Chimera marker file (.cmm) of the C-alpha trace (Angstrom):
<marker_set name="trace">
<marker id="1" x="-0.076" y="-0.200" z="-0.154" r="1" g="1" b="0" radius="0.5"/>
<marker id="2" x="1.355" y="3.287" z="-0.578" r="1" g="1" b="0" radius="0.5"/>
<marker id="3" x="1.392" y="6.109" z="1.800" r="1" g="1" b="0" radius="0.5"/>
<marker id="4" x="-0.659" y="9.202" z="1.267" r="1" g="1" b="0" radius="0.5"/>
<marker id="5" x="1.431" y="12.515" z="1.410" r="1" g="1" b="0" radius="0.5"/>
<marker id="6" x="0.531" y="15.953" z="0.947" r="1" g="1" b="0" radius="0.5"/>
<marker id="7" x="3.029" y="18.164" z="-0.531" r="1" g="1" b="0" radius="0.5"/>
<marker id="8" x="0.559" y="21.243" z="0.283" r="1" g="1" b="0" radius="0.5"/>
<marker id="9" x="0.554" y="20.410" z="3.814" r="1" g="1" b="0" radius="0.5"/>
<marker id="10" x="4.123" y="19.730" z="4.407" r="1" g="1" b="0" radius="0.5"/>
<marker id="11" x="4.731" y="23.079" z="2.524" r="1" g="1" b="0" radius="0.5"/>
<marker id="12" x="2.401" y="24.839" z="4.890" r="1" g="1" b="0" radius="0.5"/>
<marker id="13" x="3.982" y="23.015" z="7.898" r="1" g="1" b="0" radius="0.5"/>
<marker id="14" x="7.599" y="24.398" z="6.903" r="1" g="1" b="0" radius="0.5"/>
<marker id="15" x="6.081" y="27.892" z="6.544" r="1" g="1" b="0" radius="0.5"/>
<marker id="16" x="4.915" y="27.835" z="9.802" r="1" g="1" b="0" radius="0.5"/>
<marker id="17" x="8.029" y="26.593" z="11.532" r="1" g="1" b="0" radius="0.5"/>
<marker id="18" x="10.030" y="29.274" z="9.786" r="1" g="1" b="0" radius="0.5"/>
<marker id="19" x="7.357" y="32.236" z="10.801" r="1" g="1" b="0" radius="0.5"/>
<marker id="20" x="8.001" y="30.923" z="14.345" r="1" g="1" b="0" radius="0.5"/>
<marker id="21" x="11.402" y="31.188" z="13.988" r="1" g="1" b="0" radius="0.5"/>
<marker id="22" x="11.667" y="34.336" z="12.749" r="1" g="1" b="0" radius="0.5"/>
<marker id="23" x="9.050" y="35.434" z="15.497" r="1" g="1" b="0" radius="0.5"/>
<marker id="24" x="11.366" y="33.929" z="18.019" r="1" g="1" b="0" radius="0.5"/>
<marker id="25" x="14.634" y="35.852" z="16.822" r="1" g="1" b="0" radius="0.5"/>
<marker id="26" x="12.765" y="39.472" z="17.022" r="1" g="1" b="0" radius="0.5"/>
<marker id="27" x="11.565" y="38.470" z="20.586" r="1" g="1" b="0" radius="0.5"/>
<marker id="28" x="15.216" y="37.236" z="21.810" r="1" g="1" b="0" radius="0.5"/>
<marker id="29" x="16.542" y="40.914" z="22.143" r="1" g="1" b="0" radius="0.5"/>
<marker id="30" x="14.009" y="41.724" z="24.366" r="1" g="1" b="0" radius="0.5"/>
<marker id="31" x="14.116" y="38.665" z="26.733" r="1" g="1" b="0" radius="0.5"/>
<marker id="32" x="18.026" y="37.721" z="26.586" r="1" g="1" b="0" radius="0.5"/>
<marker id="33" x="19.491" y="41.034" z="24.851" r="1" g="1" b="0" radius="0.5"/>
<marker id="34" x="21.278" y="41.458" z="28.085" r="1" g="1" b="0" radius="0.5"/>
<marker id="35" x="23.704" y="38.529" z="27.594" r="1" g="1" b="0" radius="0.5"/>
<marker id="36" x="24.998" y="40.535" z="24.494" r="1" g="1" b="0" radius="0.5"/>
<marker id="37" x="26.422" y="43.154" z="27.232" r="1" g="1" b="0" radius="0.5"/>
<marker id="38" x="30.496" y="43.038" z="27.108" r="1" g="1" b="0" radius="0.5"/>
<marker id="39" x="31.877" y="41.894" z="30.458" r="1" g="1" b="0" radius="0.5"/>
<marker id="40" x="34.095" y="45.270" z="30.667" r="1" g="1" b="0" radius="0.5"/>
<marker id="41" x="30.548" y="47.305" z="30.425" r="1" g="1" b="0" radius="0.5"/>
<marker id="42" x="29.594" y="45.244" z="33.517" r="1" g="1" b="0" radius="0.5"/>
<marker id="43" x="32.724" y="45.489" z="35.062" r="1" g="1" b="0" radius="0.5"/>
<marker id="44" x="33.075" y="49.088" z="35.084" r="1" g="1" b="0" radius="0.5"/>
<marker id="45" x="29.600" y="49.741" z="37.017" r="1" g="1" b="0" radius="0.5"/>
<marker id="46" x="31.110" y="47.494" z="39.613" r="1" g="1" b="0" radius="0.5"/>
<marker id="47" x="34.448" y="49.897" z="39.727" r="1" g="1" b="0" radius="0.5"/>
<marker id="48" x="32.343" y="53.057" z="39.947" r="1" g="1" b="0" radius="0.5"/>
<marker id="49" x="30.385" y="51.768" z="42.550" r="1" g="1" b="0" radius="0.5"/>
<marker id="50" x="33.295" y="50.895" z="44.804" r="1" g="1" b="0" radius="0.5"/>
<marker id="51" x="35.228" y="54.464" z="44.807" r="1" g="1" b="0" radius="0.5"/>
<marker id="52" x="33.684" y="55.595" z="48.092" r="1" g="1" b="0" radius="0.5"/>
<marker id="53" x="35.754" y="57.224" z="50.955" r="1" g="1" b="0" radius="0.5"/>
<marker id="54" x="36.966" y="54.801" z="53.525" r="1" g="1" b="0" radius="0.5"/>
<marker id="55" x="36.138" y="56.348" z="56.929" r="1" g="1" b="0" radius="0.5"/>
<marker id="56" x="39.078" y="55.627" z="59.465" r="1" g="1" b="0" radius="0.5"/>
<marker id="57" x="37.469" y="54.066" z="62.775" r="1" g="1" b="0" radius="0.5"/>
<marker id="58" x="39.081" y="55.081" z="66.332" r="1" g="1" b="0" radius="0.5"/>
<marker id="59" x="41.278" y="52.146" z="67.573" r="1" g="1" b="0" radius="0.5"/>
<marker id="60" x="38.567" y="50.777" z="70.007" r="1" g="1" b="0" radius="0.5"/>
<marker id="61" x="36.541" y="49.789" z="66.891" r="1" g="1" b="0" radius="0.5"/>
<marker id="62" x="38.958" y="48.538" z="64.323" r="1" g="1" b="0" radius="0.5"/>
<marker id="63" x="38.984" y="44.646" z="63.733" r="1" g="1" b="0" radius="0.5"/>
<marker id="64" x="42.339" y="43.139" z="64.809" r="1" g="1" b="0" radius="0.5"/>
<marker id="65" x="44.225" y="40.834" z="62.379" r="1" g="1" b="0" radius="0.5"/>
<marker id="66" x="43.040" y="37.562" z="62.299" r="1" g="1" b="0" radius="0.5"/>
<marker id="67" x="45.492" y="34.904" z="64.460" r="1" g="1" b="0" radius="0.5"/>
<marker id="68" x="45.942" y="31.607" z="62.359" r="1" g="1" b="0" radius="0.5"/>
<marker id="69" x="44.685" y="28.546" z="63.612" r="1" g="1" b="0" radius="0.5"/>
<marker id="70" x="48.002" y="26.855" z="63.551" r="1" g="1" b="0" radius="0.5"/>
<marker id="71" x="48.807" y="28.662" z="66.784" r="1" g="1" b="0" radius="0.5"/>
<marker id="72" x="46.070" y="27.275" z="68.738" r="1" g="1" b="0" radius="0.5"/>
<marker id="73" x="45.443" y="23.912" z="67.260" r="1" g="1" b="0" radius="0.5"/>
<marker id="74" x="47.687" y="21.265" z="66.663" r="1" g="1" b="0" radius="0.5"/>
<marker id="75" x="46.888" y="18.640" z="64.503" r="1" g="1" b="0" radius="0.5"/>
<marker id="76" x="48.571" y="15.366" z="64.639" r="1" g="1" b="0" radius="0.5"/>
<marker id="77" x="48.376" y="12.650" z="61.728" r="1" g="1" b="0" radius="0.5"/>
<marker id="78" x="45.633" y="10.148" z="61.749" r="1" g="1" b="0" radius="0.5"/>
<marker id="79" x="46.010" y="6.469" z="62.300" r="1" g="1" b="0" radius="0.5"/>
<marker id="80" x="45.522" y="4.069" z="59.409" r="1" g="1" b="0" radius="0.5"/>
<marker id="81" x="41.954" y="3.912" z="58.610" r="1" g="1" b="0" radius="0.5"/>
<marker id="82" x="40.446" y="0.369" z="59.667" r="1" g="1" b="0" radius="0.5"/>
<marker id="83" x="39.354" y="-2.115" z="57.046" r="1" g="1" b="0" radius="0.5"/>
<marker id="84" x="35.943" y="-3.235" z="58.489" r="1" g="1" b="0" radius="0.5"/>
<marker id="85" x="33.096" y="-0.744" z="59.470" r="1" g="1" b="0" radius="0.5"/>
<marker id="86" x="33.204" y="-2.155" z="63.294" r="1" g="1" b="0" radius="0.5"/>
<marker id="87" x="36.604" y="-0.927" z="63.259" r="1" g="1" b="0" radius="0.5"/>
<marker id="88" x="35.830" y="2.778" z="62.582" r="1" g="1" b="0" radius="0.5"/>
<marker id="89" x="33.569" y="3.095" z="65.895" r="1" g="1" b="0" radius="0.5"/>
<marker id="90" x="36.428" y="4.679" z="68.430" r="1" g="1" b="0" radius="0.5"/>
<marker id="91" x="39.295" y="4.424" z="66.110" r="1" g="1" b="0" radius="0.5"/>
<marker id="92" x="40.685" y="7.591" z="66.819" r="1" g="1" b="0" radius="0.5"/>
<marker id="93" x="40.175" y="7.738" z="70.481" r="1" g="1" b="0" radius="0.5"/>
<marker id="94" x="41.852" y="4.376" z="70.985" r="1" g="1" b="0" radius="0.5"/>
<marker id="95" x="45.466" y="5.902" z="69.779" r="1" g="1" b="0" radius="0.5"/>
<marker id="96" x="47.504" y="7.064" z="73.205" r="1" g="1" b="0" radius="0.5"/>
<marker id="97" x="49.265" y="9.728" z="70.865" r="1" g="1" b="0" radius="0.5"/>
<marker id="98" x="45.695" y="11.381" z="69.737" r="1" g="1" b="0" radius="0.5"/>
<marker id="99" x="45.329" y="11.722" z="73.395" r="1" g="1" b="0" radius="0.5"/>
<marker id="100" x="41.083" y="12.533" z="73.124" r="1" g="1" b="0" radius="0.5"/>
<marker id="101" x="40.785" y="11.447" z="76.821" r="1" g="1" b="0" radius="0.5"/>
<marker id="102" x="42.913" y="13.118" z="79.291" r="1" g="1" b="0" radius="0.5"/>
<marker id="103" x="42.764" y="13.563" z="82.974" r="1" g="1" b="0" radius="0.5"/>
<marker id="104" x="40.044" y="11.074" z="83.563" r="1" g="1" b="0" radius="0.5"/>
<marker id="105" x="39.807" y="7.179" z="83.787" r="1" g="1" b="0" radius="0.5"/>
<marker id="106" x="36.618" y="5.721" z="82.032" r="1" g="1" b="0" radius="0.5"/>
<marker id="107" x="34.642" y="3.206" z="84.770" r="1" g="1" b="0" radius="0.5"/>
<marker id="108" x="31.877" y="1.112" z="83.965" r="1" g="1" b="0" radius="0.5"/>
<marker id="109" x="28.443" y="2.132" z="85.738" r="1" g="1" b="0" radius="0.5"/>
<marker id="110" x="28.195" y="-1.391" z="87.330" r="1" g="1" b="0" radius="0.5"/>
<marker id="111" x="31.919" y="-1.332" z="88.606" r="1" g="1" b="0" radius="0.5"/>
<marker id="112" x="31.265" y="2.018" z="90.563" r="1" g="1" b="0" radius="0.5"/>
<marker id="113" x="27.803" y="0.692" z="91.929" r="1" g="1" b="0" radius="0.5"/>
<marker id="114" x="29.524" y="-2.111" z="93.500" r="1" g="1" b="0" radius="0.5"/>
<marker id="115" x="31.999" y="-0.262" z="95.269" r="1" g="1" b="0" radius="0.5"/>
<marker id="116" x="29.716" y="2.339" z="96.523" r="1" g="1" b="0" radius="0.5"/>
<marker id="117" x="27.405" y="-0.355" z="98.009" r="1" g="1" b="0" radius="0.5"/>
<marker id="118" x="30.846" y="-2.054" z="99.140" r="1" g="1" b="0" radius="0.5"/>
<marker id="119" x="29.569" y="-5.112" z="97.349" r="1" g="1" b="0" radius="0.5"/>
<marker id="120" x="32.065" y="-7.993" z="95.707" r="1" g="1" b="0" radius="0.5"/>
<marker id="121" x="32.180" y="-7.411" z="92.355" r="1" g="1" b="0" radius="0.5"/>
<marker id="122" x="32.176" y="-11.129" z="91.112" r="1" g="1" b="0" radius="0.5"/>
<marker id="123" x="28.447" y="-12.782" z="92.111" r="1" g="1" b="0" radius="0.5"/>
<marker id="124" x="28.563" y="-15.523" z="95.168" r="1" g="1" b="0" radius="0.5"/>
<marker id="125" x="26.562" y="-18.747" z="94.998" r="1" g="1" b="0" radius="0.5"/>
<link id1="1" id2="2" r="1" g="1" b="0" radius="0.2"/>
<link id1="2" id2="3" r="1" g="1" b="0" radius="0.2"/>
<link id1="3" id2="4" r="1" g="1" b="0" radius="0.2"/>
<link id1="4" id2="5" r="1" g="1" b="0" radius="0.2"/>
<link id1="5" id2="6" r="1" g="1" b="0" radius="0.2"/>
<link id1="6" id2="7" r="1" g="1" b="0" radius="0.2"/>
<link id1="7" id2="8" r="1" g="1" b="0" radius="0.2"/>
<link id1="8" id2="9" r="1" g="1" b="0" radius="0.2"/>
<link id1="9" id2="10" r="1" g="1" b="0" radius="0.2"/>
<link id1="10" id2="11" r="1" g="1" b="0" radius="0.2"/>
<link id1="11" id2="12" r="1" g="1" b="0" radius="0.2"/>
<link id1="12" id2="13" r="1" g="1" b="0" radius="0.2"/>
<link id1="13" id2="14" r="1" g="1" b="0" radius="0.2"/>
<link id1="14" id2="15" r="1" g="1" b="0" radius="0.2"/>
<link id1="15" id2="16" r="1" g="1" b="0" radius="0.2"/>
<link id1="16" id2="17" r="1" g="1" b="0" radius="0.2"/>
<link id1="17" id2="18" r="1" g="1" b="0" radius="0.2"/>
<link id1="18" id2="19" r="1" g="1" b="0" radius="0.2"/>
<link id1="19" id2="20" r="1" g="1" b="0" radius="0.2"/>
<link id1="20" id2="21" r="1" g="1" b="0" radius="0.2"/>
<link id1="21" id2="22" r="1" g="1" b="0" radius="0.2"/>
<link id1="22" id2="23" r="1" g="1" b="0" radius="0.2"/>
<link id1="23" id2="24" r="1" g="1" b="0" radius="0.2"/>
<link id1="24" id2="25" r="1" g="1" b="0" radius="0.2"/>
<link id1="25" id2="26" r="1" g="1" b="0" radius="0.2"/>
<link id1="26" id2="27" r="1" g="1" b="0" radius="0.2"/>
<link id1="27" id2="28" r="1" g="1" b="0" radius="0.2"/>
<link id1="28" id2="29" r="1" g="1" b="0" radius="0.2"/>
<link id1="29" id2="30" r="1" g="1" b="0" radius="0.2"/>
<link id1="30" id2="31" r="1" g="1" b="0" radius="0.2"/>
<link id1="31" id2="32" r="1" g="1" b="0" radius="0.2"/>
<link id1="32" id2="33" r="1" g="1" b="0" radius="0.2"/>
<link id1="33" id2="34" r="1" g="1" b="0" radius="0.2"/>
<link id1="34" id2="35" r="1" g="1" b="0" radius="0.2"/>
<link id1="35" id2="36" r="1" g="1" b="0" radius="0.2"/>
<link id1="36" id2="37" r="1" g="1" b="0" radius="0.2"/>
<link id1="37" id2="38" r="1" g="1" b="0" radius="0.2"/>
<link id1="38" id2="39" r="1" g="1" b="0" radius="0.2"/>
<link id1="39" id2="40" r="1" g="1" b="0" radius="0.2"/>
<link id1="40" id2="41" r="1" g="1" b="0" radius="0.2"/>
<link id1="41" id2="42" r="1" g="1" b="0" radius="0.2"/>
<link id1="42" id2="43" r="1" g="1" b="0" radius="0.2"/>
<link id1="43" id2="44" r="1" g="1" b="0" radius="0.2"/>
<link id1="44" id2="45" r="1" g="1" b="0" radius="0.2"/>
<link id1="45" id2="46" r="1" g="1" b="0" radius="0.2"/>
<link id1="46" id2="47" r="1" g="1" b="0" radius="0.2"/>
<link id1="47" id2="48" r="1" g="1" b="0" radius="0.2"/>
<link id1="48" id2="49" r="1" g="1" b="0" radius="0.2"/>
<link id1="49" id2="50" r="1" g="1" b="0" radius="0.2"/>
<link id1="50" id2="51" r="1" g="1" b="0" radius="0.2"/>
<link id1="51" id2="52" r="1" g="1" b="0" radius="0.2"/>
<link id1="52" id2="53" r="1" g="1" b="0" radius="0.2"/>
<link id1="53" id2="54" r="1" g="1" b="0" radius="0.2"/>
<link id1="54" id2="55" r="1" g="1" b="0" radius="0.2"/>
<link id1="55" id2="56" r="1" g="1" b="0" radius="0.2"/>
<link id1="56" id2="57" r="1" g="1" b="0" radius="0.2"/>
<link id1="57" id2="58" r="1" g="1" b="0" radius="0.2"/>
<link id1="58" id2="59" r="1" g="1" b="0" radius="0.2"/>
<link id1="59" id2="60" r="1" g="1" b="0" radius="0.2"/>
<link id1="60" id2="61" r="1" g="1" b="0" radius="0.2"/>
<link id1="61" id2="62" r="1" g="1" b="0" radius="0.2"/>
<link id1="62" id2="63" r="1" g="1" b="0" radius="0.2"/>
<link id1="63" id2="64" r="1" g="1" b="0" radius="0.2"/>
<link id1="64" id2="65" r="1" g="1" b="0" radius="0.2"/>
<link id1="65" id2="66" r="1" g="1" b="0" radius="0.2"/>
<link id1="66" id2="67" r="1" g="1" b="0" radius="0.2"/>
<link id1="67" id2="68" r="1" g="1" b="0" radius="0.2"/>
<link id1="68" id2="69" r="1" g="1" b="0" radius="0.2"/>
<link id1="69" id2="70" r="1" g="1" b="0" radius="0.2"/>
<link id1="70" id2="71" r="1" g="1" b="0" radius="0.2"/>
<link id1="71" id2="72" r="1" g="1" b="0" radius="0.2"/>
<link id1="72" id2="73" r="1" g="1" b="0" radius="0.2"/>
<link id1="73" id2="74" r="1" g="1" b="0" radius="0.2"/>
<link id1="74" id2="75" r="1" g="1" b="0" radius="0.2"/>
<link id1="75" id2="76" r="1" g="1" b="0" radius="0.2"/>
<link id1="76" id2="77" r="1" g="1" b="0" radius="0.2"/>
<link id1="77" id2="78" r="1" g="1" b="0" radius="0.2"/>
<link id1="78" id2="79" r="1" g="1" b="0" radius="0.2"/>
<link id1="79" id2="80" r="1" g="1" b="0" radius="0.2"/>
<link id1="80" id2="81" r="1" g="1" b="0" radius="0.2"/>
<link id1="81" id2="82" r="1" g="1" b="0" radius="0.2"/>
<link id1="82" id2="83" r="1" g="1" b="0" radius="0.2"/>
<link id1="83" id2="84" r="1" g="1" b="0" radius="0.2"/>
<link id1="84" id2="85" r="1" g="1" b="0" radius="0.2"/>
<link id1="85" id2="86" r="1" g="1" b="0" radius="0.2"/>
<link id1="86" id2="87" r="1" g="1" b="0" radius="0.2"/>
<link id1="87" id2="88" r="1" g="1" b="0" radius="0.2"/>
<link id1="88" id2="89" r="1" g="1" b="0" radius="0.2"/>
<link id1="89" id2="90" r="1" g="1" b="0" radius="0.2"/>
<link id1="90" id2="91" r="1" g="1" b="0" radius="0.2"/>
<link id1="91" id2="92" r="1" g="1" b="0" radius="0.2"/>
<link id1="92" id2="93" r="1" g="1" b="0" radius="0.2"/>
<link id1="93" id2="94" r="1" g="1" b="0" radius="0.2"/>
<link id1="94" id2="95" r="1" g="1" b="0" radius="0.2"/>
<link id1="95" id2="96" r="1" g="1" b="0" radius="0.2"/>
<link id1="96" id2="97" r="1" g="1" b="0" radius="0.2"/>
<link id1="97" id2="98" r="1" g="1" b="0" radius="0.2"/>
<link id1="98" id2="99" r="1" g="1" b="0" radius="0.2"/>
<link id1="99" id2="100" r="1" g="1" b="0" radius="0.2"/>
<link id1="100" id2="101" r="1" g="1" b="0" radius="0.2"/>
<link id1="101" id2="102" r="1" g="1" b="0" radius="0.2"/>
<link id1="102" id2="103" r="1" g="1" b="0" radius="0.2"/>
<link id1="103" id2="104" r="1" g="1" b="0" radius="0.2"/>
<link id1="104" id2="105" r="1" g="1" b="0" radius="0.2"/>
<link id1="105" id2="106" r="1" g="1" b="0" radius="0.2"/>
<link id1="106" id2="107" r="1" g="1" b="0" radius="0.2"/>
<link id1="107" id2="108" r="1" g="1" b="0" radius="0.2"/>
<link id1="108" id2="109" r="1" g="1" b="0" radius="0.2"/>
<link id1="109" id2="110" r="1" g="1" b="0" radius="0.2"/>
<link id1="110" id2="111" r="1" g="1" b="0" radius="0.2"/>
<link id1="111" id2="112" r="1" g="1" b="0" radius="0.2"/>
<link id1="112" id2="113" r="1" g="1" b="0" radius="0.2"/>
<link id1="113" id2="114" r="1" g="1" b="0" radius="0.2"/>
<link id1="114" id2="115" r="1" g="1" b="0" radius="0.2"/>
<link id1="115" id2="116" r="1" g="1" b="0" radius="0.2"/>
<link id1="116" id2="117" r="1" g="1" b="0" radius="0.2"/>
<link id1="117" id2="118" r="1" g="1" b="0" radius="0.2"/>
<link id1="118" id2="119" r="1" g="1" b="0" radius="0.2"/>
<link id1="119" id2="120" r="1" g="1" b="0" radius="0.2"/>
<link id1="120" id2="121" r="1" g="1" b="0" radius="0.2"/>
<link id1="121" id2="122" r="1" g="1" b="0" radius="0.2"/>
<link id1="122" id2="123" r="1" g="1" b="0" radius="0.2"/>
<link id1="123" id2="124" r="1" g="1" b="0" radius="0.2"/>
<link id1="124" id2="125" r="1" g="1" b="0" radius="0.2"/>
</marker_set>
């Protein structure tokens, strides 16, 4: 079977496509014309705005220079990363060089409770 093909209809479709493209080209400058502005013109406006005179502040209102973080915080290298996900739990605190726990001893609540009551830690028969 032969397909029905209308040359007149195809010509009308083509004409509408061309008209649509021409209309879009006319409207483009209204919507997107700002994109054609050269960068130099845009930067000139910013330079003009930044020419305000600077006001000298009194000494007690001036901001002090920033102290480098390295002066207060010493970062030691990390131990090697554990191979398992279970090893990630507390892997940094277990290394004595990192010193996350300082000046106190970790006790379980159970043993501290037994000591307060003066009970033996081991159960008796």
